PDB file of N, H, CA, C and O in Angstrom:
ATOM      1  N   UNK A   1       0.694  -1.014   0.265  1.00  0.00           N
ATOM      2  CA  UNK A   1       0.128   0.324   0.062  1.00  0.00           C
ATOM      3  C   UNK A   1       1.223   1.102  -0.166  1.00  0.00           C
ATOM      4  O   UNK A   1       2.405   0.811   0.019  1.00  0.00           O
ATOM      5  N   UNK A   2       0.644   2.337  -0.671  1.00  0.00           N
ATOM      6  H   UNK A   2      -0.315   2.574  -0.821  1.00  0.00           H
ATOM      7  CA  UNK A   2       1.290   3.547  -0.943  1.00  0.00           C
ATOM      8  C   UNK A   2       0.999   4.636   0.113  1.00  0.00           C
ATOM      9  O   UNK A   2       0.146   4.309   0.937  1.00  0.00           O
ATOM     10  N   UNK A   3       1.328   5.386   0.198  1.00  0.00           N
ATOM     11  H   UNK A   3       2.021   5.652  -0.471  1.00  0.00           H
ATOM     12  CA  UNK A   3       1.250   6.667   0.930  1.00  0.00           C
ATOM     13  C   UNK A   3       1.043   7.715   0.298  1.00  0.00           C
ATOM     14  O   UNK A   3       1.865   8.169  -0.498  1.00  0.00           O
ATOM     15  N   UNK A   4      -0.069   8.251   0.550  1.00  0.00           N
ATOM     16  H   UNK A   4      -0.736   7.882   1.197  1.00  0.00           H
ATOM     17  CA  UNK A   4      -0.777   9.566  -0.688  1.00  0.00           C
ATOM     18  C   UNK A   4       0.213  10.388  -0.219  1.00  0.00           C
ATOM     19  O   UNK A   4       0.680  10.432   0.920  1.00  0.00           O
ATOM     20  N   UNK A   5       0.627  11.331  -1.626  1.00  0.00           N
ATOM     21  H   UNK A   5       0.247  11.296  -2.551  1.00  0.00           H
ATOM     22  CA  UNK A   5       1.473  12.123  -1.653  1.00  0.00           C
ATOM     23  C   UNK A   5       0.966  13.344  -0.659  1.00  0.00           C
ATOM     24  O   UNK A   5      -0.224  13.488  -0.380  1.00  0.00           O
ATOM     25  N   UNK A   6       1.797  14.029  -0.261  1.00  0.00           N
ATOM     26  H   UNK A   6       2.764  13.913  -0.487  1.00  0.00           H
ATOM     27  CA  UNK A   6       1.354  15.364   0.694  1.00  0.00           C
ATOM     28  C   UNK A   6       1.294  16.367  -0.245  1.00  0.00           C
ATOM     29  O   UNK A   6       1.789  16.410  -1.371  1.00  0.00           O
ATOM     30  N   UNK A   7       0.430  17.408   0.531  1.00  0.00           N
ATOM     31  H   UNK A   7       0.028  17.373   1.446  1.00  0.00           H
ATOM     32  CA  UNK A   7      -0.618  18.171  -0.101  1.00  0.00           C
ATOM     33  C   UNK A   7       0.351  19.405  -0.572  1.00  0.00           C
ATOM     34  O   UNK A   7       1.168  19.803   0.257  1.00  0.00           O
ATOM     35  N   UNK A   8       0.300  20.091  -1.979  1.00  0.00           N
ATOM     36  H   UNK A   8      -0.364  19.767  -2.653  1.00  0.00           H
ATOM     37  CA  UNK A   8       0.984  21.004  -2.210  1.00  0.00           C
ATOM     38  C   UNK A   8       1.342  22.288  -1.316  1.00  0.00           C
ATOM     39  O   UNK A   8       0.373  23.002  -1.059  1.00  0.00           O
ATOM     40  N   UNK A   9       2.293  22.597  -0.924  1.00  0.00           N
ATOM     41  H   UNK A   9       3.080  22.017  -1.133  1.00  0.00           H
ATOM     42  CA  UNK A   9       2.656  24.144  -0.294  1.00  0.00           C
ATOM     43  C   UNK A   9       1.736  25.261  -0.423  1.00  0.00           C
ATOM     44  O   UNK A   9       1.537  25.757  -1.532  1.00  0.00           O
ATOM     45  N   UNK A  10       1.368  25.539   0.240  1.00  0.00           N
ATOM     46  H   UNK A  10       1.530  25.136   1.141  1.00  0.00           H
ATOM     47  CA  UNK A  10       0.167  27.040  -0.216  1.00  0.00           C
ATOM     48  C   UNK A  10       1.320  28.248   0.189  1.00  0.00           C
ATOM     49  O   UNK A  10       1.963  28.201   1.237  1.00  0.00           O
ATOM     50  N   UNK A  11       1.453  29.257  -0.755  1.00  0.00           N
ATOM     51  H   UNK A  11       0.930  29.296  -1.607  1.00  0.00           H
ATOM     52  CA  UNK A  11       1.867  30.422  -0.016  1.00  0.00           C
ATOM     53  C   UNK A  11       1.098  31.057   0.643  1.00  0.00           C
ATOM     54  O   UNK A  11      -0.085  31.209   0.338  1.00  0.00           O
ATOM     55  N   UNK A  12       1.662  31.544   1.683  1.00  0.00           N
ATOM     56  H   UNK A  12       2.623  31.420   1.931  1.00  0.00           H
ATOM     57  CA  UNK A  12       0.694  32.022   2.714  1.00  0.00           C
ATOM     58  C   UNK A  12       0.942  33.725   2.377  1.00  0.00           C
ATOM     59  O   UNK A  12       0.000  34.484   2.608  1.00  0.00           O
ATOM     60  N   UNK A  13       1.912  34.141   1.966  1.00  0.00           N
ATOM     61  H   UNK A  13       2.677  33.525   1.779  1.00  0.00           H
ATOM     62  CA  UNK A  13       1.983  35.747   1.941  1.00  0.00           C
ATOM     63  C   UNK A  13       1.136  36.257   1.083  1.00  0.00           C
ATOM     64  O   UNK A  13       0.762  35.567   0.135  1.00  0.00           O
ATOM     65  N   UNK A  14       0.633  37.680   1.273  1.00  0.00           N
ATOM     66  H   UNK A  14       0.936  38.241   2.043  1.00  0.00           H
ATOM     67  CA  UNK A  14      -0.608  38.086   0.880  1.00  0.00           C
ATOM     68  C   UNK A  14       0.340  39.209  -0.322  1.00  0.00           C
ATOM     69  O   UNK A  14       1.294  39.948  -0.076  1.00  0.00           O
ATOM     70  N   UNK A  15      -0.274  38.993  -1.440  1.00  0.00           N
ATOM     71  H   UNK A  15      -1.049  38.393  -1.639  1.00  0.00           H
ATOM     72  CA  UNK A  15      -0.168  40.213  -2.157  1.00  0.00           C
ATOM     73  C   UNK A  15      -0.303  41.710  -1.982  1.00  0.00           C
ATOM     74  O   UNK A  15      -1.290  42.303  -2.418  1.00  0.00           O
ATOM     75  N   UNK A  16       0.491  42.208  -1.470  1.00  0.00           N
ATOM     76  H   UNK A  16       1.293  41.727  -1.116  1.00  0.00           H
ATOM     77  CA  UNK A  16       0.033  43.586  -1.136  1.00  0.00           C
ATOM     78  C   UNK A  16      -0.434  44.630  -1.904  1.00  0.00           C
ATOM     79  O   UNK A  16      -1.287  45.473  -1.627  1.00  0.00           O
ATOM     80  N   UNK A  17       0.294  44.461  -3.004  1.00  0.00           N
ATOM     81  H   UNK A  17       0.987  43.776  -3.229  1.00  0.00           H
ATOM     82  CA  UNK A  17      -0.273  45.350  -4.352  1.00  0.00           C
ATOM     83  C   UNK A  17      -1.884  45.280  -4.675  1.00  0.00           C
ATOM     84  O   UNK A  17      -2.534  46.293  -4.933  1.00  0.00           O
ATOM     85  N   UNK A  18      -2.485  43.868  -4.625  1.00  0.00           N
ATOM     86  H   UNK A  18      -1.957  43.046  -4.415  1.00  0.00           H
ATOM     87  CA  UNK A  18      -3.466  43.500  -4.592  1.00  0.00           C
ATOM     88  C   UNK A  18      -4.392  44.300  -3.865  1.00  0.00           C
ATOM     89  O   UNK A  18      -5.277  45.097  -4.178  1.00  0.00           O
ATOM     90  N   UNK A  19      -3.995  43.920  -2.960  1.00  0.00           N
ATOM     91  H   UNK A  19      -3.276  43.273  -2.706  1.00  0.00           H
ATOM     92  CA  UNK A  19      -4.821  44.376  -1.512  1.00  0.00           C
ATOM     93  C   UNK A  19      -5.000  45.782  -1.591  1.00  0.00           C
ATOM     94  O   UNK A  19      -6.060  46.190  -1.116  1.00  0.00           O
ATOM     95  N   UNK A  20      -4.077  46.787  -2.165  1.00  0.00           N
ATOM     96  H   UNK A  20      -3.216  46.456  -2.550  1.00  0.00           H
ATOM     97  CA  UNK A  20      -4.129  48.051  -2.179  1.00  0.00           C
ATOM     98  C   UNK A  20      -4.787  48.484  -3.403  1.00  0.00           C
ATOM     99  O   UNK A  20      -5.265  49.617  -3.345  1.00  0.00           O
ATOM    100  N   UNK A  21      -4.914  47.906  -4.401  1.00  0.00           N
ATOM    101  H   UNK A  21      -4.526  46.985  -4.448  1.00  0.00           H
ATOM    102  CA  UNK A  21      -5.956  47.884  -5.568  1.00  0.00           C
ATOM    103  C   UNK A  21      -7.186  47.690  -5.056  1.00  0.00           C
ATOM    104  O   UNK A  21      -8.008  48.585  -5.249  1.00  0.00           O
ATOM    105  N   UNK A  22      -7.533  46.662  -4.404  1.00  0.00           N
ATOM    106  H   UNK A  22      -6.865  45.935  -4.247  1.00  0.00           H
ATOM    107  CA  UNK A  22      -8.783  46.506  -4.035  1.00  0.00           C
ATOM    108  C   UNK A  22      -9.648  47.613  -2.589  1.00  0.00           C
ATOM    109  O   UNK A  22     -10.839  47.733  -2.304  1.00  0.00           O
ATOM    110  N   UNK A  23      -8.504  48.189  -2.023  1.00  0.00           N
ATOM    111  H   UNK A  23      -7.536  48.091  -2.255  1.00  0.00           H
ATOM    112  CA  UNK A  23      -9.088  48.853  -1.320  1.00  0.00           C
ATOM    113  C   UNK A  23      -9.063  50.099  -1.958  1.00  0.00           C
ATOM    114  O   UNK A  23     -10.085  50.667  -1.572  1.00  0.00           O
ATOM    115  N   UNK A  24      -8.422  50.872  -2.762  1.00  0.00           N
ATOM    116  H   UNK A  24      -7.592  50.411  -3.075  1.00  0.00           H
ATOM    117  CA  UNK A  24      -8.513  52.092  -4.052  1.00  0.00           C
ATOM    118  C   UNK A  24      -9.934  51.664  -4.523  1.00  0.00           C
ATOM    119  O   UNK A  24     -10.854  52.333  -4.054  1.00  0.00           O
ATOM    120  N   UNK A  25     -10.262  50.649  -5.382  1.00  0.00           N
ATOM    121  H   UNK A  25      -9.515  50.105  -5.764  1.00  0.00           H
ATOM    122  CA  UNK A  25     -11.435  50.510  -6.059  1.00  0.00           C
ATOM    123  C   UNK A  25     -12.722  50.217  -5.174  1.00  0.00           C
ATOM    124  O   UNK A  25     -13.809  50.194  -5.752  1.00  0.00           O
ATOM    125  N   UNK A  26     -12.654  49.961  -3.625  1.00  0.00           N
ATOM    126  H   UNK A  26     -11.771  49.979  -3.156  1.00  0.00           H
ATOM    127  CA  UNK A  26     -13.596  49.763  -2.884  1.00  0.00           C
ATOM    128  C   UNK A  26     -14.060  51.036  -2.311  1.00  0.00           C
ATOM    129  O   UNK A  26     -15.273  51.195  -2.177  1.00  0.00           O
ATOM    130  N   UNK A  27     -13.074  52.150  -1.883  1.00  0.00           N
ATOM    131  H   UNK A  27     -12.089  52.021  -1.992  1.00  0.00           H
ATOM    132  CA  UNK A  27     -13.288  53.453  -1.952  1.00  0.00           C
ATOM    133  C   UNK A  27     -14.056  54.233  -2.948  1.00  0.00           C
ATOM    134  O   UNK A  27     -14.987  54.942  -2.566  1.00  0.00           O
ATOM    135  N   UNK A  28     -13.694  54.144  -4.349  1.00  0.00           N
ATOM    136  H   UNK A  28     -12.938  53.568  -4.660  1.00  0.00           H
ATOM    137  CA  UNK A  28     -14.490  54.654  -5.353  1.00  0.00           C
ATOM    138  C   UNK A  28     -15.841  54.028  -5.217  1.00  0.00           C
ATOM    139  O   UNK A  28     -16.868  54.707  -5.195  1.00  0.00           O
ATOM    140  N   UNK A  29     -15.829  52.782  -5.130  1.00  0.00           N
ATOM    141  H   UNK A  29     -14.995  52.230  -5.147  1.00  0.00           H
ATOM    142  CA  UNK A  29     -17.332  52.036  -5.177  1.00  0.00           C
ATOM    143  C   UNK A  29     -17.865  52.522  -3.854  1.00  0.00           C
ATOM    144  O   UNK A  29     -18.792  53.267  -4.172  1.00  0.00           O
ATOM    145  N   UNK A  30     -17.793  52.504  -2.813  1.00  0.00           N
ATOM    146  H   UNK A  30     -17.039  51.899  -2.555  1.00  0.00           H
ATOM    147  CA  UNK A  30     -18.310  52.682  -1.909  1.00  0.00           C
ATOM    148  C   UNK A  30     -18.776  54.412  -1.450  1.00  0.00           C
ATOM    149  O   UNK A  30     -19.830  54.578  -0.836  1.00  0.00           O
ATOM    150  N   UNK A  31     -17.903  55.601  -1.810  1.00  0.00           N
ATOM    151  H   UNK A  31     -17.047  55.466  -2.309  1.00  0.00           H
ATOM    152  CA  UNK A  31     -18.322  57.240  -1.510  1.00  0.00           C
ATOM    153  C   UNK A  31     -17.272  57.905  -2.184  1.00  0.00           C
ATOM    154  O   UNK A  31     -17.141  59.084  -1.856  1.00  0.00           O
ATOM    155  N   UNK A  32     -16.484  57.470  -3.041  1.00  0.00           N
ATOM    156  H   UNK A  32     -16.590  56.512  -3.308  1.00  0.00           H
ATOM    157  CA  UNK A  32     -15.757  58.437  -3.981  1.00  0.00           C
ATOM    158  C   UNK A  32     -16.272  59.283  -5.131  1.00  0.00           C
ATOM    159  O   UNK A  32     -15.735  60.295  -5.582  1.00  0.00           O
ATOM    160  N   UNK A  33     -17.136  58.843  -5.440  1.00  0.00           N
ATOM    161  H   UNK A  33     -17.572  58.021  -5.074  1.00  0.00           H
ATOM    162  CA  UNK A  33     -18.042  59.774  -6.348  1.00  0.00           C
ATOM    163  C   UNK A  33     -18.362  61.213  -5.480  1.00  0.00           C
ATOM    164  O   UNK A  33     -18.028  62.384  -5.656  1.00  0.00           O
ATOM    165  N   UNK A  34     -19.320  60.395  -4.281  1.00  0.00           N
ATOM    166  H   UNK A  34     -19.592  59.444  -4.137  1.00  0.00           H
ATOM    167  CA  UNK A  34     -19.708  61.209  -3.534  1.00  0.00           C
ATOM    168  C   UNK A  34     -18.975  62.277  -2.574  1.00  0.00           C
ATOM    169  O   UNK A  34     -19.577  63.119  -1.907  1.00  0.00           O
ATOM    170  N   UNK A  35     -17.473  62.093  -2.616  1.00  0.00           N
ATOM    171  H   UNK A  35     -16.985  61.409  -3.158  1.00  0.00           H
ATOM    172  CA  UNK A  35     -16.699  62.844  -1.899  1.00  0.00           C
ATOM    173  C   UNK A  35     -16.402  63.653  -3.022  1.00  0.00           C
ATOM    174  O   UNK A  35     -16.335  64.846  -2.727  1.00  0.00           O
ATOM    175  N   UNK A  36     -16.217  63.408  -4.129  1.00  0.00           N
ATOM    176  H   UNK A  36     -16.272  62.439  -4.369  1.00  0.00           H
ATOM    177  CA  UNK A  36     -15.870  64.406  -5.263  1.00  0.00           C
ATOM    178  C   UNK A  36     -16.980  65.313  -5.822  1.00  0.00           C
ATOM    179  O   UNK A  36     -16.762  66.265  -6.571  1.00  0.00           O
ATOM    180  N   UNK A  37     -18.400  64.857  -5.309  1.00  0.00           N
ATOM    181  H   UNK A  37     -18.577  64.083  -4.701  1.00  0.00           H
ATOM    182  CA  UNK A  37     -19.558  65.748  -5.863  1.00  0.00           C
ATOM    183  C   UNK A  37     -19.396  66.817  -4.647  1.00  0.00           C
ATOM    184  O   UNK A  37     -19.484  67.980  -5.043  1.00  0.00           O
ATOM    185  N   UNK A  38     -19.215  66.694  -3.488  1.00  0.00           N
ATOM    186  H   UNK A  38     -19.143  65.749  -3.166  1.00  0.00           H
ATOM    187  CA  UNK A  38     -19.160  67.649  -2.415  1.00  0.00           C
ATOM    188  C   UNK A  38     -17.881  68.117  -2.610  1.00  0.00           C
ATOM    189  O   UNK A  38     -17.963  69.304  -2.293  1.00  0.00           O
ATOM    190  N   UNK A  39     -16.793  67.900  -2.930  1.00  0.00           N
ATOM    191  H   UNK A  39     -16.726  66.936  -3.187  1.00  0.00           H
ATOM    192  CA  UNK A  39     -15.900  69.030  -3.038  1.00  0.00           C
ATOM    193  C   UNK A  39     -15.762  69.947  -4.420  1.00  0.00           C
ATOM    194  O   UNK A  39     -15.066  70.917  -4.717  1.00  0.00           O
ATOM    195  N   UNK A  40     -16.605  69.290  -5.006  1.00  0.00           N
ATOM    196  H   UNK A  40     -17.171  68.502  -4.765  1.00  0.00           H
ATOM    197  CA  UNK A  40     -16.467  69.927  -6.545  1.00  0.00           C
ATOM    198  C   UNK A  40     -17.626  71.241  -6.111  1.00  0.00           C
ATOM    199  O   UNK A  40     -17.448  72.372  -6.564  1.00  0.00           O
ATOM    200  N   UNK A  41     -18.802  70.924  -5.192  1.00  0.00           N
ATOM    201  H   UNK A  41     -18.946  70.006  -4.824  1.00  0.00           H
ATOM    202  CA  UNK A  41     -19.645  71.905  -4.695  1.00  0.00           C
ATOM    203  C   UNK A  41     -18.791  73.304  -4.202  1.00  0.00           C
ATOM    204  O   UNK A  41     -18.954  74.463  -4.581  1.00  0.00           O
ATOM    205  N   UNK A  42     -18.047  72.879  -3.444  1.00  0.00           N
ATOM    206  H   UNK A  42     -17.915  71.936  -3.137  1.00  0.00           H
ATOM    207  CA  UNK A  42     -16.832  74.086  -2.751  1.00  0.00           C
ATOM    208  C   UNK A  42     -15.843  74.746  -3.379  1.00  0.00           C
ATOM    209  O   UNK A  42     -15.618  75.944  -3.205  1.00  0.00           O
ATOM    210  N   UNK A  43     -15.152  73.942  -4.199  1.00  0.00           N
ATOM    211  H   UNK A  43     -15.335  72.969  -4.341  1.00  0.00           H
ATOM    212  CA  UNK A  43     -14.016  74.310  -4.812  1.00  0.00           C
ATOM    213  C   UNK A  43     -14.010  74.251  -5.924  1.00  0.00           C
ATOM    214  O   UNK A  43     -14.660  73.281  -6.316  1.00  0.00           O
ATOM    215  N   UNK A  44     -13.218  75.316  -7.346  1.00  0.00           N
ATOM    216  H   UNK A  44     -12.691  76.104  -7.027  1.00  0.00           H
ATOM    217  CA  UNK A  44     -13.088  75.387  -8.251  1.00  0.00           C
ATOM    218  C   UNK A  44     -12.052  75.450  -8.584  1.00  0.00           C
ATOM    219  O   UNK A  44     -11.330  76.437  -8.722  1.00  0.00           O
ATOM    220  N   UNK A  45     -11.754  73.791  -8.846  1.00  0.00           N
ATOM    221  H   UNK A  45     -12.340  72.989  -8.733  1.00  0.00           H
ATOM    222  CA  UNK A  45     -10.152  73.393  -9.066  1.00  0.00           C
ATOM    223  C   UNK A  45     -10.113  72.489 -10.573  1.00  0.00           C
ATOM    224  O   UNK A  45     -10.948  71.599 -10.735  1.00  0.00           O
ATOM    225  N   UNK A  46      -9.330  72.718 -11.393  1.00  0.00           N
ATOM    226  H   UNK A  46      -8.652  73.441 -11.261  1.00  0.00           H
ATOM    227  CA  UNK A  46      -9.414  71.983 -12.836  1.00  0.00           C
ATOM    228  C   UNK A  46      -9.325  70.154 -12.576  1.00  0.00           C
ATOM    229  O   UNK A  46     -10.189  69.349 -12.922  1.00  0.00           O
ATOM    230  N   UNK A  47      -8.577  69.976 -12.173  1.00  0.00           N
ATOM    231  H   UNK A  47      -7.875  70.630 -11.891  1.00  0.00           H
ATOM    232  CA  UNK A  47      -8.672  68.582 -12.062  1.00  0.00           C
ATOM    233  C   UNK A  47      -9.836  68.257 -11.426  1.00  0.00           C
ATOM    234  O   UNK A  47     -10.462  67.312 -11.906  1.00  0.00           O
ATOM    235  N   UNK A  48     -10.332  68.872 -10.348  1.00  0.00           N
ATOM    236  H   UNK A  48      -9.824  69.640  -9.959  1.00  0.00           H
ATOM    237  CA  UNK A  48     -11.606  68.278  -9.674  1.00  0.00           C
ATOM    238  C   UNK A  48     -12.758  68.557 -10.172  1.00  0.00           C
ATOM    239  O   UNK A  48     -13.828  68.050  -9.837  1.00  0.00           O
ATOM    240  N   UNK A  49     -12.556  69.479 -11.093  1.00  0.00           N
ATOM    241  H   UNK A  49     -11.687  69.891 -11.365  1.00  0.00           H
ATOM    242  CA  UNK A  49     -13.885  69.515 -12.165  1.00  0.00           C
ATOM    243  C   UNK A  49     -14.065  68.329 -13.368  1.00  0.00           C
ATOM    244  O   UNK A  49     -15.052  67.802 -13.882  1.00  0.00           O
ATOM    245  N   UNK A  50     -12.743  68.196 -13.531  1.00  0.00           N
ATOM    246  H   UNK A  50     -11.942  68.624 -13.113  1.00  0.00           H
ATOM    247  CA  UNK A  50     -12.491  67.156 -14.873  1.00  0.00           C
ATOM    248  C   UNK A  50     -12.834  65.925 -14.312  1.00  0.00           C
ATOM    249  O   UNK A  50     -13.256  65.022 -15.034  1.00  0.00           O
ATOM    250  N   UNK A  51     -12.702  65.786 -13.121  1.00  0.00           N
ATOM    251  H   UNK A  51     -12.359  66.520 -12.534  1.00  0.00           H
ATOM    252  CA  UNK A  51     -13.021  64.389 -12.169  1.00  0.00           C
ATOM    253  C   UNK A  51     -14.652  63.908 -12.306  1.00  0.00           C
ATOM    254  O   UNK A  51     -15.236  62.911 -12.729  1.00  0.00           O
ATOM    255  N   UNK A  52     -15.150  65.595 -11.518  1.00  0.00           N
ATOM    256  H   UNK A  52     -14.675  66.405 -11.175  1.00  0.00           H
ATOM    257  CA  UNK A  52     -16.265  65.301 -11.399  1.00  0.00           C
ATOM    258  C   UNK A  52     -17.471  65.351 -12.816  1.00  0.00           C
ATOM    259  O   UNK A  52     -18.640  64.979 -12.721  1.00  0.00           O
ATOM    260  N   UNK A  53     -17.020  65.735 -13.688  1.00  0.00           N
ATOM    261  H   UNK A  53     -16.069  66.037 -13.765  1.00  0.00           H
ATOM    262  CA  UNK A  53     -17.361  65.785 -15.195  1.00  0.00           C
ATOM    263  C   UNK A  53     -17.403  64.239 -15.275  1.00  0.00           C
ATOM    264  O   UNK A  53     -18.536  63.761 -15.330  1.00  0.00           O
ATOM    265  N   UNK A  54     -16.392  63.404 -15.291  1.00  0.00           N
ATOM    266  H   UNK A  54     -15.472  63.792 -15.246  1.00  0.00           H
ATOM    267  CA  UNK A  54     -16.174  62.109 -15.726  1.00  0.00           C
ATOM    268  C   UNK A  54     -17.004  61.028 -14.822  1.00  0.00           C
ATOM    269  O   UNK A  54     -17.371  59.918 -15.207  1.00  0.00           O
ATOM    270  N   UNK A  55     -17.230  61.638 -13.456  1.00  0.00           N
ATOM    271  H   UNK A  55     -16.932  62.539 -13.143  1.00  0.00           H
ATOM    272  CA  UNK A  55     -18.372  60.477 -12.816  1.00  0.00           C
ATOM    273  C   UNK A  55     -19.683  61.041 -12.817  1.00  0.00           C
ATOM    274  O   UNK A  55     -20.418  60.803 -11.858  1.00  0.00           O
ATOM    275  N   UNK A  56     -20.157  61.893 -13.947  1.00  0.00           N
ATOM    276  H   UNK A  56     -19.560  62.086 -14.726  1.00  0.00           H
ATOM    277  CA  UNK A  56     -21.537  62.611 -14.108  1.00  0.00           C
ATOM    278  C   UNK A  56     -21.710  60.885 -14.845  1.00  0.00           C
ATOM    279  O   UNK A  56     -20.940  60.102 -15.400  1.00  0.00           O
ATOM    280  N   UNK A  57     -22.995  60.883 -14.512  1.00  0.00           N
ATOM    281  H   UNK A  57     -23.621  61.519 -14.061  1.00  0.00           H
ATOM    282  CA  UNK A  57     -23.765  59.585 -15.495  1.00  0.00           C
ATOM    283  C   UNK A  57     -25.199  60.348 -16.021  1.00  0.00           C
ATOM    284  O   UNK A  57     -25.727  61.257 -15.380  1.00  0.00           O
ATOM    285  N   UNK A  58     -25.612  59.931 -17.019  1.00  0.00           N
ATOM    286  H   UNK A  58     -25.183  59.193 -17.540  1.00  0.00           H
ATOM    287  CA  UNK A  58     -27.112  60.687 -17.472  1.00  0.00           C
ATOM    288  C   UNK A  58     -28.259  59.510 -16.781  1.00  0.00           C
ATOM    289  O   UNK A  58     -28.069  58.295 -16.737  1.00  0.00           O
ATOM    290  N   UNK A  59     -29.156  60.057 -16.405  1.00  0.00           N
ATOM    291  H   UNK A  59     -29.310  61.045 -16.441  1.00  0.00           H
ATOM    292  CA  UNK A  59     -30.143  59.147 -15.654  1.00  0.00           C
ATOM    293  C   UNK A  59     -30.983  58.109 -16.689  1.00  0.00           C
ATOM    294  O   UNK A  59     -31.290  58.182 -17.879  1.00  0.00           O
ATOM    295  N   UNK A  60     -31.210  57.049 -15.565  1.00  0.00           N
ATOM    296  H   UNK A  60     -30.961  56.990 -14.599  1.00  0.00           H
ATOM    297  CA  UNK A  60     -31.609  56.045 -16.221  1.00  0.00           C
ATOM    298  C   UNK A  60     -32.945  55.799 -16.471  1.00  0.00           C
ATOM    299  O   UNK A  60     -33.652  55.767 -15.464  1.00  0.00           O
ATOM    300  N   UNK A  61     -33.644  55.563 -17.846  1.00  0.00           N
ATOM    301  H   UNK A  61     -33.070  55.589 -18.664  1.00  0.00           H
ATOM    302  CA  UNK A  61     -35.059  55.836 -18.078  1.00  0.00           C
ATOM    303  C   UNK A  61     -35.885  54.691 -18.384  1.00  0.00           C
ATOM    304  O   UNK A  61     -37.078  54.476 -18.601  1.00  0.00           O
ATOM    305  N   UNK A  62     -34.704  53.973 -18.316  1.00  0.00           N
ATOM    306  H   UNK A  62     -33.735  54.148 -18.140  1.00  0.00           H
ATOM    307  CA  UNK A  62     -35.384  52.212 -18.439  1.00  0.00           C
ATOM    308  C   UNK A  62     -35.105  52.065 -19.999  1.00  0.00           C
ATOM    309  O   UNK A  62     -34.642  52.974 -20.688  1.00  0.00           O
ATOM    310  N   UNK A  63     -35.465  50.734 -20.487  1.00  0.00           N
ATOM    311  H   UNK A  63     -35.841  49.995 -19.927  1.00  0.00           H
ATOM    312  CA  UNK A  63     -35.159  50.345 -21.682  1.00  0.00           C
ATOM    313  C   UNK A  63     -35.944  50.983 -22.332  1.00  0.00           C
ATOM    314  O   UNK A  63     -37.064  51.304 -21.934  1.00  0.00           O
ATOM    315  N   UNK A  64     -35.374  51.306 -23.626  1.00  0.00           N
ATOM    316  H   UNK A  64     -34.464  51.045 -23.949  1.00  0.00           H
ATOM    317  CA  UNK A  64     -36.376  52.242 -24.882  1.00  0.00           C
ATOM    318  C   UNK A  64     -36.280  50.979 -25.782  1.00  0.00           C
ATOM    319  O   UNK A  64     -36.813  50.970 -26.891  1.00  0.00           O
TER     320      UNK A  64
END
């Protein structure tokens, strides 16, 4: 009777850059657009104006 092969070793290190990307994405999904909207109301700054324009979306009127 043969013994089963040991399971392959699993690398337990976390990929920090992937964690940072996930955190960055979650920030924008959760409240990034709202933060930009609030800042845009109070400050006139070129890059902030551009970002606010990029985050604007047309209203949804359903399927046509």
